Steps between C-alpha positions, in 0.01 A plus 500: 500500500656299777496763772120560432429118515686487834289781636187358327433822310302440180621611161419479119740360246448667169681496156449401149399154393778236524709708740474249782229630728357156575845356578566783737164463669563118545842583651350756738253226609776265577659760725178573694485337842151405589184366340469593133349415164570583139211553258463643161229725368500291178333219682128470571363691801359192660823300459698794646272507802556124559867545482487776766277274716742214465780711628286605793440127588119536438314171431179427295563795279434288167124486585457867589358766288716801419313734744550257792858432399580875507347515856698213627823637362447838656428323833804270462849551606728758337721405218730709284363526147756510207283607194633465156353652170334788664414648174268215432283559821133495448260737674372235727843392597603865558225541754606190694871616482402843650334331795790262549765777463374664821581182711775317322837592333453498124799492266423557136646483149367607164530716192392864509279681444254336752128531503344815665333280764840378617603845633363437840693174532820671373500778748796515741689224331838554347535438133815311408563519127739241350724617234665311210826343560789735423696445175809375688309202652282392200768276367526314836118434483532390141771257591283356782221443260724313254633281773151409637317459169757395261381747242690563174416868501825699536568662841555828329152483337329414837684778676419765235146416385372434849557860594561406863169336545549165674168341381593595139846349539363168625218486234754554218727230651210255512395579146164641616309778329623839599253785441659780304350786674622865505553497879839661571725449803594791715747732322350418160181696530412770242299765672308687231279698754715820491509504118120437475444778754713751301331400182150562646602826660642620168182411308286685759722805479481497122119488513477800726754692316296452186194613687676811625645622172180401304681249281225239439735253331733494800191464740371202299843347479518516881159335539603222269809448691315482835272238350817306384639519847186356668508213232868443572440491873214241460719288274786500734290404811333227301839350424593529866196302607588230255 
């Protein structure tokens, strides 16, 4: 990250929720030399424009309409934009960002997958994916959380149940609600795609074998299996979206 910041080469910080993308983006902003502004896609579009205009030194922006404010920003001095929560970007904001990206350096952070409309904005930018903290260092983070929060949660519990996700570790130490999702860290994924592919191929082969030898029962069994495979695929993808 640091070499790209020094050369003013834009990038995208990605990774699962709580991994530390926002903190890394803030750190990168501190290292950047020049005019800069940090904004989040979670904020209202109008408020974001005013923050950018403020960083440019523009005056009288509070009385401007959005269309006029956009024009003044585009005519104003160049600033580096550090954009957080890219996955929350609205279509209107995306249109503005595409125009800005052609003139200013834009550094971004967010959770994949991104909206289809963002592809143009992502072209040519290096993706830097943050990984969970390695097992050997999780205890060190847990000890730091205990020192700074005074939590009574055992260090071993913080280190093991956080799964190397800093945001999860701090939330547990503060006694905040931690969503128990099925998101796994790298090295713990279970890839069922090959198994599902073999299963579907076997069912299709069984169906055509039944057709070839004239066995109606085998043919019908293959058809039922293909229907079950389609249902299984729909069920799995529905769970993935949740």
